[in-house]
C-alpha positions in Angstrom: 0.0 0.0 0.0 2.8 2.4 0.9 4.4 1.7 -2.5 1.2 2.6 -4.3 0.8 5.8 -2.4 4.4 6.8 -3.1 4.3 5.8 -6.7 1.0 7.4 -7.8 0.3 10.1 -5.1 3.7 11.7 -4.3 2.4 15.2 -3.5 5.9 16.6 -3.3 6.7 15.5 -6.8 3.3 16.7 -8.0 4.0 20.1 -6.6 7.5 20.3 -8.1 6.3 19.3 -11.6 2.9 21.1 -11.5 4.2 23.8 -13.9 5.5 21.3 -16.4 2.2 19.3 -16.4 0.1 22.5 -16.6 2.1 23.5 -19.7 1.2 20.2 -21.3 -2.4 20.6 -20.2 -2.5 24.0 -21.8 -1.6 22.4 -25.1 -4.3 19.8 -24.5 -6.9 22.6 -24.0 -5.7 24.3 -27.2 -6.0 21.0 -29.2 -9.5 20.4 -27.8 -10.7 24.0 -28.4 -9.4 24.3 -31.9 -10.2 20.8 -32.9 -13.7 21.0 -31.2 -14.7 24.2 -33.0 -13.4 23.0 -36.4 -15.1 19.6 -35.9 -18.4 21.3 -35.1 -18.2 23.4 -38.2 -17.1 20.5 -40.5 -19.6 18.1 -39.1 -22.4 20.6 -39.8 -21.2 21.1 -43.3 -21.2 17.4 -43.9 -24.7 16.9 -42.4 -26.2 19.7 -44.5 -24.5 18.3 -47.7 -26.0 14.9 -46.8 -29.5 16.5 -46.8 -29.2 18.0 -50.3 -32.3 17.1 -52.3 -32.7 15.8 -55.8 -31.1 13.2 -58.1 -28.5 15.5 -59.6 -26.9 15.9 -56.1 -27.0 12.2 -55.3 -23.2 11.8 -55.9 -22.5 14.5 -53.3 -24.7 12.7 -50.8 -22.9 9.4 -51.6 -19.5 11.0 -51.2 -20.5 12.4 -47.8 -21.9 9.1 -46.6 -18.7 7.4 -47.8 -16.5 9.9 -46.0 -18.5 9.5 -42.7 -18.3 5.8 -42.9 -14.6 5.8 -43.6 -13.5 8.2 -40.9 -15.8 6.6 -38.3 -14.3 3.3 -39.1 -10.6 4.3 -39.0 -8.8 4.7 -35.7 -7.9 8.3 -34.9 -4.3 7.2 -34.3 -4.0 5.8 -37.8 -5.5 9.1 -39.2 -2.9 11.1 -37.3 0.0 8.9 -38.6 -1.3 9.1 -42.2 -1.7 12.9 -42.1 1.7 13.6 -40.6 3.5 11.1 -42.8 1.8 12.2 -46.0 2.0 15.9 -45.6 5.6 16.0 -44.5 6.5 13.7 -47.4 4.6 15.7 -50.0 6.4 18.9 -48.7 9.8 17.2 -48.9 9.1 16.2 -52.6 7.7 19.7 -53.4 4.3 18.3 -54.2 2.7 20.9 -51.9 4.1 24.1 -50.4 6.2 23.6 -47.2 3.8 25.9 -45.4 1.0 23.3 -45.9 3.1 20.2 -45.5 5.0 21.3 -42.4 2.6 23.9 -40.8 3.9 26.2 -38.1 1.0 28.6 -38.1 0.4 30.9 -35.1 3.6 29.8 -33.6 2.5 26.2 -33.0 4.4 23.1 -34.0 3.6 21.0 -37.1 2.6 18.2 -34.7 0.0 20.4 -33.2 -1.6 21.2 -36.5 -1.4 17.6 -37.7 -3.3 16.8 -34.5 -5.9 19.5 -35.3 -6.4 18.1 -38.8 -6.8 14.5 -37.6 -9.2 15.5 -34.8 -11.3 17.6 -37.3 -11.5 14.9 -40.0 -12.4 12.2 -37.5 -14.7 13.9 -35.1 -16.3 15.9 -37.9 -17.6 12.6 -39.2 -19.0 11.7 -35.7 -20.6 15.1 -35.3 -22.1 14.9 -38.7 -24.1 11.9 -37.6 -25.3 13.8 -34.5 -26.3 16.8 -36.6 -28.0 14.4 -39.1 -30.1 12.9 -36.3 -31.1 16.5 -35.3 -32.1 17.4 -38.8 -34.1 14.2 -39.1 -35.9 15.1 -35.8 -37.2 18.4 -37.2 -40.8 17.8 -38.5 -41.0 17.7 -42.3 -43.8 20.2 -42.1 -41.2 22.9 -41.1 -39.5 22.6 -44.4 -42.8 22.6 -46.3 -44.0 25.7 -44.4 -40.7 27.5 -45.2 -40.9 26.6 -48.9 -44.5 27.7 -49.0 -43.4 31.1 -47.8 -41.1 31.4 -50.8 -37.8 30.3 -49.2 -35.3 28.3 -51.2 -34.1 25.0 -49.8 -30.8 26.7 -48.7 -32.6 29.5 -46.9 -35.1 27.1 -45.3 -32.2 25.0 -44.0 -30.3 28.1 -42.8 -33.0 30.0 -41.0 -35.6 27.3 -40.1 -34.3 23.7 -40.0 -30.6 24.0 -38.9 -31.3 26.3 -35.8 -33.9 23.8 -34.5 -31.7 20.8 -35.2 -28.7 22.3 -33.4 -30.7 23.0 -30.3 -31.9 19.4 -30.2 -28.4 17.9 -30.4 -26.3 20.1 -28.1 -26.1 17.4 -25.4 -24.7 14.6 -27.7 -22.4 17.1 -29.3 -21.0 17.9 -25.8 -20.5 14.2 -25.3 -18.5 14.0 -28.5 -16.5 17.0 -27.4 -15.6 15.3 -24.1 -14.4 12.2 -26.1 -12.4 14.5 -28.5 -10.7 16.2 -25.5 -9.6 12.8 -24.1 -8.4 11.7 -27.6 -6.0 14.7 -27.8 -3.6 12.4 -25.8 -3.0 10.5 -29.1 -1.3 13.5 -30.6 1.6 12.7 -28.3 2.7 10.0 -30.9 3.6 12.9 -33.2 5.8 14.6 -30.7 3.4 17.1 -29.1 4.1 17.6 -25.4 0.5 17.5 -24.2 -0.5 16.5 -20.7 -0.2 12.8 -21.0 3.2 13.0 -22.6 4.3 15.4 -19.8 3.2 12.7 -17.3 5.1 10.0 -19.1 8.2 12.2 -19.2 8.0 12.6 -15.4 7.5 8.9 -15.0 10.5 8.1 -17.1 12.7 10.6 -15.3 11.7 9.9 -11.7 10.3 6.3 -12.0 7.1 7.6 -10.5 3.5 7.8 -11.9 2.4 10.8 -9.9 2.7 13.0 -13.0 0.1 10.8 -14.8 -2.3 11.0 -11.9 -1.9 14.8 -11.9 -2.8 14.8 -15.6 -5.8 12.6 -14.9 -7.0 15.0 -12.2 -6.7 18.0 -14.6 -8.8 16.1 -17.2 -11.4 15.3 -14.5 -11.6 19.0 -13.5 -12.8 19.8 -17.0 -14.7 16.7 -18.1 -16.8 16.1 -15.0 -18.5 19.6 -15.1 -19.1 19.1 -18.8 -20.7 15.7 -18.1 -23.0 17.3 -15.5 -24.0 20.0 -17.9 -24.9 17.3 -20.4 -27.0 15.6 -17.8 -28.8 18.8 -16.9 -29.5 19.6 -20.6 -30.9 16.1 -21.3 -33.1 16.3 -18.2 -34.5 19.7 -19.4 -35.1 18.3 -22.9 -37.0 15.3 -21.5 -39.1 17.7 -19.2 -40.0 19.8 -22.2 -40.9 16.7 -24.2 -43.1 15.4 -21.5 -44.9 18.8 -21.1 -45.5 18.8 -24.8 -47.1 15.4 -24.6 -49.2 16.4 -21.7 
């Protein structure tokens, strides 16, 4: 028991290395915020494209469905490795500009941006499915009413259907965001010093896992309140639904 306490809960080591772990956690937060915002936008674009009407636009719908199926079926780790390896190789062979192949925008490392790309591509597919469920949940009469008022399909989606759909799917989107935040730890394989990698570095240097526990605590400080917010929002939605039935 003493060994477990010393190995995982060394408060002195946690205090000494708190700054190093917080620096890694700051990168984790950046990855989750940038990746989360871009995934939300990309997922909504995919969901709307999947709803395009008419036979001429069927190829677009098929491409979107194929994209969603592929990126929901491939592990995020594999996506990260493919992106980093492909872009750096293309830049080295002058196939694409170096600024795109080895991005260092906003002062961040290329590993950071490869991580953002991988998170966006993968979680955009998951969020597209969530948005799609919200769009399907909006009564078809809403679209018919909007079209009867002279709105085009695009305007009806923008001003009538999408706003209602987004309100319905905020809780599951938050759940996906929590999962995205935890998966930022995979970006460490590309060399990014996020919170999990910081904990591993401490473990390697001091032969002590307290840095990893500290990182886990930082994750919990953010994810538990988000999970409770999701619970509250789901409860409110269920209460409104029950009142509507009554």
